[in-house]
N, C-alpha and C positions, 0 to 999 in steps of 0.2 A: 671782167665783163659779163662772160657768161653766169656767173652768180648773181650780179644783178639783173640779168634779164629773167632768170629764174625767180629770181625776190620778187619783178615787176609784175610777173605772170602772176605768181600766187596772190600778190596783193590785188591785182586787178580780178582776181576770181573770187576772192574774199568780198569785195566792195560788190560786185554783182549780186552773190548771193545774199549779202546783207541789206542791199537795194530791194532784193526780192522778198527778203523775208520781212521787210519792213513796209512794204505795202500791202495791202489789203483791198482788194478788188477793184485795183487800177487806180486807189487812192494816192494822191503824192505823198510824199513825206513831208511834214512838217518842217519848215524851214529850221526850228530849234533842234530837232532832234541831232544829236551827235555834238551838238556846240557845248551843252550846259550840264552841269550833274544832275541826274535823275536817281531815285528810289530804285529803279530796275538795276540799275549799276552798281550797288553797295551792298555791303552784308555786314552784320555784326558776329564777330567771332566770341566766344567766352573760354573758361579753361584753360586748359592746356594749349590750345589752338591760338589763344588769344596772348597768352604768354610768350608762345613762340616768336609772335612780334617783337618782344624785348630784347631780340639776338638776333641784330643787323649786320650785315658782315662790310658794307660800303657806304654807310652813314651813320650817323650818331644814333644810337638806340635810345627808346625810351627809358627813362629811370633815374633812381632806384624806386621800382614797383615794390609797394608793399602788400597791395590788396587790388582786388577785382571790385567794378560795380556794374549796372547794366544800364547806358544810357537808353532815353526813349528815342522815338521817333522825332518829336518835335527836337529833343537836343541834337540829333544829327542832323536834321535840317536847319537848325541854327548855325551849327559848324560848316555847313556846306555853302552858306552865303557867304562868310570871307573867306574859305578856301577858295572858291570860284576866284575871287579877285585876286587873292595872293598866287596861285596858280597861274592864272593869266599873266601877272606881271613877272613873274620867274621865267617862265615860256618866252615872253616876248624880250627880256634881257638876254636872253640865250639866243634869241634869233630864230625861233622855233614858231611854227604857225599852227602846231597842233592845238584843237580844241580843248578845254577842259573835259568835255563830254566824252572823250575819247579815252577817258581813265576810270578805269573801275576801282573801287575803295573796299576796304576790310577795315572795320573798326573795333574797337576794344574799349572798355572802360577801366582805365587803372587809376590807383590812387597813388601819387607820387609827390612825396614831402607834404602829406597830408591834406592835399589838393584832391577834388576829382577831374580828371584829364580824359579826354576821349583823344585816343591816338589812333591816324589813320595811316592806313599802308595803300598807296596807289601804285596801279601798273596800268600802262598803256593796254589797249585792247587787242595789240597785235601779239601779246602774250597768250591771250587766249585763239587769235586767228590762226597762230602756227604754234601750237603747243609742242613741247619735246615729248617724244613717245617714250622716251627712256625716263620720265618724271613726270607720270599723268596727276593731275591734281581736280579736286572741285573746289575751285576760288571760293564757294559759298560756305564752305564748312571746313576749308584747309587753308592753314596761313601759308602766303607766298612769299618764298625767299630767293630773292635774286640777288646775286654778288655782282657788282659792278653794274653796266647794264645802262649808265647815264641817265638820260631823262627819260628813259622806260619808265621808270620808277620813282617813288618819292615818300616821305615820311613827314608828319607834322602832328602839333600837340594842339589840343583846344582846350583851354580852361573853363569847364562848363559854369563857374560862378561869375568871371570876371569878362567873358566871352572872347578873349584873345587868344588868337593863334600865334603859337613859338615854334622854334626849331624846325621851321621848313628846310628840306633839303633833299636835291636829289641824289640818287646813287653815285658812286664812283664813275668815272670815265670809263670808257669799254676798253 
């Protein structure tokens, strides 16, 4: 009970700080903020950091990866349209009301079975609101790896040619 109270207090403080940061000069926050995926909450990883995403411990890893490529912003946006629908559906099936916009995303371009695939490593904003001081990271440049965690993190693949989302999975249970 004490832990829940501490978590609720931390959540409320974070929500108030976010609210203060998201308003400017008393301007109300637009209704869509926090509900949909936005470019401000995504990053593109490459090199060793991208390859680190191929080693997941609580869900199926992408691969086998035989190379890398660099997706364009337009390709990432094309992925985010169906990803939003898939994520909403998976959250609804699990009975979770978290909006897709609460997930930050790390993308990487991989060659898998001769196809150009965009991989997404998604994680709930709570991982940034309550960072682990023993394991600091810069989410825009460092691959995030969380073992277990349930629905706070997910992965999915997107075929850049067929525009199909596949292999969507949340992490294993807590």
